N, C-alpha and C positions, 0 to 999 in steps of 0.2 A: 580831076576837074574841080575847080573852086566852086564853092557854094555861096551864093549871095546871102547877105545878112541885112535885115531891116530892124531898126530899133523904134520902140514905142514906149510911152509912159505905161500903158496897160495893154496886156494881151488878154482878150476874152475868149474863152474856150466854149463854143456852142452857140449856134444861131437859132435856137428855139426861142420861146417866149421869154425865158429868163435872160438869155444873152442879149436879146434885142432891148429888153428893159434896161440892162446895164448900159448899152450904147446910148439910149435916150438920156439917161442920167448924166453920163459924162458930157454929152453935147450940151445939155440944158442947165445942169447944176454945177458943172466945172468946165466952162468954156476954155479952150486952149489946151485941154488934155489931148494928147495924141494916143490913139488907141486903134486896134484892129480886132475884128471878130472872126475867129477861124472855125470852120465846121467841115467835117469829113464828108457830109452829104453834098449834093450838087445844087442845093437850094436851101432856103431858110424854112423854118417851121418845126424842126425837131420831131417830136411825137406825131404831130399833125401832118408831117410829110412821110415818115417811115411806116406808120400804121395804114394798112390797106384793106383790112378785113371789112366785110359788109356792114354798112350802117355806122361806121366810125363816127363818134360824136363825143362831146365833152361829158364828163360825169359831174363837173362843177358848173355852177351858173357863170355866165360870161361877165356879169356885173362885178364879181369878185375875182374871177379867173383872169379877166382882161386887165388892161392897164388902168391905173387910177387916173391917168392924164388923157386918156382917149375914150370918150363915152361909147358904150355899147348900145346899139339901137335895135338889135334883133331879138329873137326869142332867147330866154335864159340858157337853154341847152342848145348848143350849136353843132353843126356838122364840121368835120375836119376841113372841108372846102371853105365854109363860112369863116372859120377861125383863120385860115391862111390868107383869105382875102382881107380880113381885118389887120393881120400883121403886115401884109403888103402895103396897105394904106398908111400904116404908121411909118413904115420905112420911107415911103415916098414923101409923106408930109414933113419928115424931118431930115430928108436928104441923107439917109444913113447908108445907102447902097455903096458909096465909095469906101466905106469902112469894112465891108463884108467880103470875106474870101471863102469860097466854097471849094470842095474837093481837096481839103487839107487834112489829112489824117495824122494827128499828132502822135509821135512815137515816144519822145523823151522830153522831160522838163528838168533842167539842171540849175540848181541855185549855187552861186559863188559868193561867199562872204567877202572875198577880195574885191570884187567889183560891185557887190550889192545888186546883182541883176539875175534874172531868170534867162536861161537860154532854152528856147523851145525849138525842137526839130520836127518838121512836118513832112510827110511824104505825099506827093501829088499823085493823081491818077496815072500820070505818065511815068511814074517811078522817080521823078526828079525830087531831090530833097530841098527843102526851104528852111532857113534858119531865121528865127525872130528872137530878139533880146528885148527885155522889158524890165522896168523897175517894179512892176506889180502884176500878179497873175490872178485873174478872176475866173474861177471855174464855174461854168454855167451849163455843163454838159448833161445834167440830169443824173439819174441814179440807177438806171437799168440798161441792160444790153438790148439794143435795137436789133430786130430781125432774128433774134435767137432766143426763143422763149424756153421756159422750163418745161421739159417734156418727160414725164415719168416713164419708166419702162414697165409695161404690163406683159404678163405671159401671153404667148400666142400672137403677138403683133405681126410676126412674119406670115401668119396664115391668112391675114386679111389683105388681099391683093389689090384692093381699091385705095383711093387716096386717103392718107393720114397726114393732116397738116395742122401746124400750130397757128393760132391767130397772128402771132408775131411774124410769121413767114408766109402769110396767106398769098396765094397765087391767084390773081384776078381772072386768069384764064379758066379756072375751075368752074364748070357749069353745074350748079346745084338745082337748076330748074327741074321739077318733076322727080327729084331724088329724095331719098330718105337720109336725113342728116342726124348723126349722133354727135352732140356737142358736149364734150367732157369739161365740166367746171361750172362754176356759178359766179355770181357777183356782177360787177359793172360791165365787164366784157360780154358775158352771156346775155345780159339784159339789153345790150346794144345789138348784138348779132341776131338774136332769135326773131324779133318782130320783122326784120327785113328779109331774112331767109325764108320765114314762114309765108311771105307773100307768094312765092313761086315754088318753093320746095313741096314735095309730096307730104313730108312730115319732118318736124324738127323735134328731137327728144333731148332735153337737158339732162345729162347724166352727172349727178353730183354726189360727192362723198358725204357732204354734210350741207345743211341749208345756210342761206345768207339772209340777212335782214334787207328788206327793200322798202323804199318809200316812194309812193306814186302821187303825182299831182299834175295839174295842167302845165304845159310848157308855156307859161306866162307868168308875169309878176304883177300882182294887184297894185302894189305901191307905184311901180313905174307906169302902169296903165292909167292910174288915177292922176298922177302928176302930168302926164302927157295930155290928158283930157282937159286939164287946167291950163294948157299951153305954157307949161314951165319949160325953160331952156334945158336942152338935152344935157348940158354939163351938170346942172343941178339935179336932174332926174337920175343921172348916173351916180352922183355922189350920195344923194339921199338913199337911193335904193341899195347901194353898196353898203352903207352904214346899217341899214335895217336888216339886211341879210346877215351881216356879220354879228349883229346883236342877237338875232334869233338863233343863229348857229351856236353861238357861245352858250345861250340859255339851254339849248337842246343837249349839248355836250355835258353840261352840269347836271341836267335832269338824268342823263343816262348813268351817272355815278350815284346820284342822291336818291333816285327812285327808279331803278332799273326795271322792276317788275311792272310798274305803271306804264312806262314807255314801251316795254315789250308788248304789253296787252294792246296798247293803242296801235302799234305798227302791225300786229298780227290781225287786228280787227279790220284795219284798212285793206290789207291784202285779201282777207277773206271776202270783203264786200265786192271785190273785183273778179272773183273766181266763181265758177258754176256752183250751184247748190250741191252740197255733199262732197265737194272736193276735199281730199285728205290733206289737212293742214300740216301733217308732219313734214311735208316737202318744203314748207316755208317757216318752220319753227326751229331756229338755231339753239344750240346748247349754251352759248355764251351770252353775256350781257350786251345790249346794244352799244355800238360804236367801239367795241373792243377790236373789231375788224371794220373795214370800211362799210358804211351804210350806203347801199347802191340806190341811185335815184332812177325811177322809171317814168320818164315824161309821158304824160297823157295815158299812163297805165298800158302802153302799147304791148309789152310782153304778156301781161295778163289777158289782154284782148285776144292775142294769138292762141293762148291756152283755152280761153273760153270758146273760141271758134273751132276748136278741135284741130288746129293746124300745128300746135306745139303741145308737148307733154313733158313730164318730169319723172325721172327715176332716181331714187335716193338709195345709196349703199355703196358697197365695195365692188369693184370690177374683179371678177375671178379670172377671166381670160378673154382674149379676142378669139373670134372664130372666122371661118370663111365668109360668114354672112353678117357679122356684126360683133356684139358683145354679149357675154353671159355674166350676170351678177352672182355674188356668193349665195344669194337666197334663191337662185334658180331662174330669176327673171331674165328674159332675153330681149335685146334691143337690135332689131334688124337695121342695117345701114348700108348705104351706097357710098357715103363719105363720112369719115370720122374727123371732126374738128376739135382740136384741144385748145381750151381757154383756161390753161392750168397755171397761169402766172408767168413770172419772168425771173431772171437772174440779176441780182444787184451788180452794178458796174461801179466800182469805187474809183472816182477821179478819172473816168474814161479809160481805165486800164492802161493809163500812160505810165511809163517807167520813170519814177521820180528819184532824184538824187539830191542830197544836201552836202555840198563840199565833197563830192565824190562818193559819199556813202549812200547806199540804197535806202530809200525811205519806205518803211513798213507802216502803213496807216494805223493798224491796230495797236501799234506801240505808242501812238500819240493820244493826247486827251483834248477834247474839243473845248474851245472857248466860245460860248454862246451859239454852238452849232454851226459856226461859219469859219473860225480860225482854229489853228491846232498847235499844241506845244512843239517847239523845235522847228516849226515851218515858217520862215519869214515871208512877209509881203505876199500873202495869199489868202483869199477867201473862197469858200465853196457855198454855193446856193443849194441847200437842202430844204425844200419847202415844207408845208404843213400836210399832214395826212388826214386831218379832220376838217380843215378849212382849205380854201383854194391854195394850191402850191405857190402861185405867183404873188400872193400877198406878202410872202417873205422875200421874194425876189426884189420887190420894190424897196423894202426896208433895208436889205443888205446893200443894194446899190447906192442908196442915199448915205448909208453908213460909210461906205468906202470913200465916197466923195468927201465926206467930213474928215475921215481919217487921213486922206492924202493932203488935205488943207492943213491939218494939224501937224503932220510930218514936215511939211514945207515950213510952217511957222517955227518949228523947233530946229529946223536944219537937219532933221534926221533922214537917213537914207534907208533904214530898215526898221521894222517892228515885228516882234515875235511874242506870242503868248508864252508865259512861263508860270509855273505854279509858285505861289507865294509861300513864304515860310509856314504860314498857318494852314496851307493846303497840302503840305508834303505827305502827311499821313492820312489824307482824305480817302475814304473807300471809293474804289473805282468799279464801274459795272459797264454793261453793254450800252450801245448807242441809244436804244429805245428801251424804255421800261416795258417788258413784255407782259407784266401784270396789268398794264394799262392799254397796250395795243399789241396784238399778237398775230398779225397777218403772216401767212406762211412764207411769203417772199422775204419778210424781215427775218423770221426765225431761221430760215435756211442759210442765209449768208451774213448774218449780223456779226459773226466773228471776224469778218474782213474790215469792219468799220472802226473808226476811232472809238476810244473809251469816253465815258462821261463820269463826272464826279457827283457827289451828293449836294453840291452847292450850285445855286442858280447860274453863277458865272461859267460853270464848267459843264453845261448840258444844253441840249436842244429841248426846250420845254413843250413844244407843240401847242403853245398857248398864245394864239395871235392876240386875243383880247387884252392881255397884259403886255405883250411885247410891243404892240403898236405905240404904247405910251413909254415903254422903257427904252427902246432903241434910240430915239432922238436925244435921250438924256444920259446915255452910256458915258462913263467918265473915261476919256481918252488918256488921262494921266494916272489911271489906276495902276498900282504896282504889278498887276497881272499882265500888263503890256509893257514890254522892255524895248526901248528904242536904242539905236546905235547910230553913230555918225552925227550926233547933235553938236551944236556950237559949243556947249558946255564940255563935251568930251574932247573936242579939239583943243580948247583952252587948257584943259587938264593935261593933255598929252604934251603941250608945249612946256 
C-alpha cells in the first residue's frame, strides 16, 4: 500500500505552547511559509493536556509564560484549564486550526543531503503511516516523557496493596476523599497537589528526601492591578508587567549567586511566618543555595495554609520500606496511607524519542555540540526549543521562533538550501561538558539523564546560557554569516561548481 506524502516549508513537532508560538510566528512574521504542526495527542496543549493530577496549575506567571503577542488578563498563576482556554483563543484568533494535525506519533526523521529535505514518518492512531517532507524541522515537543514519570523502586512496594500512582500517570477515577494520602516528593508538583487534595482527604503527608525552597505570595500582580486601575490598555498592561517580572526575576537570580545566605534567610523567614508556631523548619531548610534547583511558587500560601489547618503534614528523610499500611522511614517514623502518590519527577525525552538519521547514519544527540542551545553540529536545518529553567520556558520559544523566521529569510536571500552549525578552527580544541552546568543548576531530573543530551562548549556560541535577560538582546543581533553557521547550495556555490 502506498503512503501519501505532503511537503511543507517547515514541519513543527509539538502542539503545546512552544509549537503554537512557532505557528503564530510563521503566519505573522513570515507570511507565505507553508507549515504543519504535528502532535501525537488528540488535541493541543502539551503539558496542559496530558497532566491530569489534582490542582494542576502553572508554576510560572502567565504574563511571561504566555505569549508576548496575546495579553494575559487572569491571575498570574493559572489552572491547566485556563491555560488551554487561552491557547484555544489564540488558535481561533489567528486561524491556526487548519495547520494542526493531532494523533500523529512521529517515529522517524531522516535528513537527505541530496535533496536537502527532512522526511518525517508519523503513525496515526489507526495504524496508518503518514509521510511529510520539509525543508526545515522545528522541534517544539518539550523535554520530558509525558504520562511516564520517574518512579524509584523502594523495598516492600509489593506489600502495599492499595493504589501507588505517579502524578504523570494520575487516574482521575481514584477517589481520595476521606483517605490518607502519602505524597512522595516535594517541589512545584507537591505544592500544587497538596492544597487541593487536603480539601477532602483525611490527611495528606508530604514525604520528602530533602527540602525544597518555596516562595509564597498572593496570586495577583500589583503592577498589573495598578495599571488596570488607571484604565491602561491591556496590551500595555501585559507588556509592562511582563518586563517588570523579568527584571525582578533576573535580579533575584543574581542575588542568589551573589548573596545566597541573605536570600536563604529571607525565603525561610517567609515560610516560617506562614506556618504554626513551633513548626520544625528543618522540613523547609534545603542544603543547597537558592535557585540551584527550581524555586517553587505557592500562590496565596495555600500549601502552608493546609499544613497550618492540620490537613497536611511533612516527613523528611529516607524511606526504608513500604508496608501493608503505608511507609516506614529509616528513623522509624511511620506514615499510614490509603493511597501513595509519587511526585518524584520525570524522565528527559530527547527530541521526542524520535529515531533521527543524517544521510542514513543514526544520529546520537550526545555526540553533537549545541549552537546557542537550539541548533546542533552536524544537524542541518533544524532547531529545538529548550526553554529556561529559572525564567518562563516560553520566553525562549518566542525568541527561537523569531530567529528561525530571520534565518529562513537569510537563507532565501543567499539562495542557500541548508545550514548547519560547525565548530570553527578556533573551537576545535574547546573543552566540552554536559548540557547544563550542574554547579549552577542541579535538579535531579537533569542529573539523571543529562548524558543523553548534546554537549556544550566553554564559549557563549556553544551553550545554552539560561540567561534570558542577556539573550533577549543578543538573539535579534546574532550574526547569521558567522563562520559557525555553514550554508550550502548558495548562488556562490553554484557559480563555483560551473
